[in-house]
C-alpha positions as a Python dict, from the first residue, in 0.01 Angstrom:
ca = {
    (1, 'X'): (0, 0, 0),
    (2, 'X'): (2, 116, -375),
    (3, 'X'): (34, 480, -456),
    (4, 'X'): (50, 679, -773),
    (5, 'X'): (195, 1030, -790),
    (6, 'X'): (212, 1247, -1107),
    (7, 'X'): (264, 1622, -1191),
    (8, 'X'): (134, 1793, -1501),
    (9, 'X'): (95, 2125, -1667),
    (10, 'X'): (-219, 2323, -1567),
    (11, 'X'): (-493, 2332, -1839),
    (12, 'X'): (-269, 2149, -2094),
    (13, 'X'): (-362, 1826, -2254),
    (14, 'X'): (-163, 1562, -2457),
    (15, 'X'): (114, 1315, -2417),
    (16, 'X'): (386, 1559, -2325),
    (17, 'X'): (225, 1757, -2042),
    (18, 'X'): (295, 1505, -1760),
    (19, 'X'): (659, 1561, -1636),
    (20, 'X'): (662, 1325, -1344),
    (21, 'X'): (493, 989, -1271),
    (22, 'X'): (574, 748, -998),
    (23, 'X'): (423, 416, -884),
    (24, 'X'): (485, 285, -537),
    (25, 'X'): (400, -69, -425),
    (26, 'X'): (504, -116, -68),
    (27, 'X'): (881, -39, -46),
    (28, 'X'): (927, -55, -425),
    (29, 'X'): (925, 274, -609),
    (30, 'X'): (909, 305, -989),
    (31, 'X'): (966, 636, -1155),
    (32, 'X'): (910, 743, -1517),
    (33, 'X'): (1188, 978, -1634),
    (34, 'X'): (1135, 1202, -1931),
    (35, 'X'): (1385, 1001, -2145),
    (36, 'X'): (1191, 674, -2086),
    (37, 'X'): (1005, 598, -2409),
    (38, 'X'): (860, 273, -2272),
    (39, 'X'): (583, 459, -2074),
    (40, 'X'): (327, 706, -2183),
    (41, 'X'): (84, 932, -1997),
    (42, 'X'): (-181, 1106, -2196),
    (43, 'X'): (-376, 1387, -2032),
    (44, 'X'): (-717, 1392, -2228),
    (45, 'X'): (-897, 1650, -2012),
    (46, 'X'): (-752, 1923, -1789),
    (47, 'X'): (-1005, 2193, -1697),
    (48, 'X'): (-1018, 2523, -1491),
    (49, 'X'): (-1274, 2321, -1279),
    (50, 'X'): (-969, 2126, -1144),
    (51, 'X'): (-1079, 1807, -1338),
    (52, 'X'): (-809, 1595, -1489),
    (53, 'X'): (-868, 1279, -1690),
    (54, 'X'): (-625, 1054, -1888),
    (55, 'X'): (-447, 727, -1951),
    (56, 'X'): (-114, 565, -1881),
    (57, 'X'): (46, 256, -2018),
    (58, 'X'): (392, 91, -2050),
    (59, 'X'): (686, -1, -1836),
    (60, 'X'): (844, 202, -1551),
    (61, 'X'): (1191, 116, -1422),
    (62, 'X'): (1264, 81, -1053),
    (63, 'X'): (1403, 366, -845),
    (64, 'X'): (1685, 234, -621),
    (65, 'X'): (1539, -124, -658),
    (66, 'X'): (1594, -375, -935),
    (67, 'X'): (1333, -454, -1205),
    (68, 'X'): (1048, -270, -1342),
    (69, 'X'): (662, -271, -1335),
    (70, 'X'): (440, -313, -1637),
    (71, 'X'): (109, -126, -1643),
    (72, 'X'): (-103, -256, -1936),
    (73, 'X'): (-395, -19, -1917),
    (74, 'X'): (-415, 250, -1646),
    (75, 'X'): (-652, 550, -1641),
    (76, 'X'): (-763, 825, -1400),
    (77, 'X'): (-1042, 1066, -1362),
    (78, 'X'): (-981, 1312, -1078),
    (79, 'X'): (-1144, 1632, -940),
    (80, 'X'): (-890, 1796, -718),
}
């Protein structure tokens, strides 16, 4: 099972609005921390109609597990 979780500021766009991003692949969890400059989330749309759109790219280090995961070209388009 693979899972992505992220938190972002309401109605704000840009590369600094996402303050938490994690990727889980089975038992392995990878978390982007704010000081990590090898991973970028760019919120390109964030509307009052609860629609968020953006991209993510880079390397996320493991959380309580060795290694990291490379994401070469991620994107999302979500209505919540």
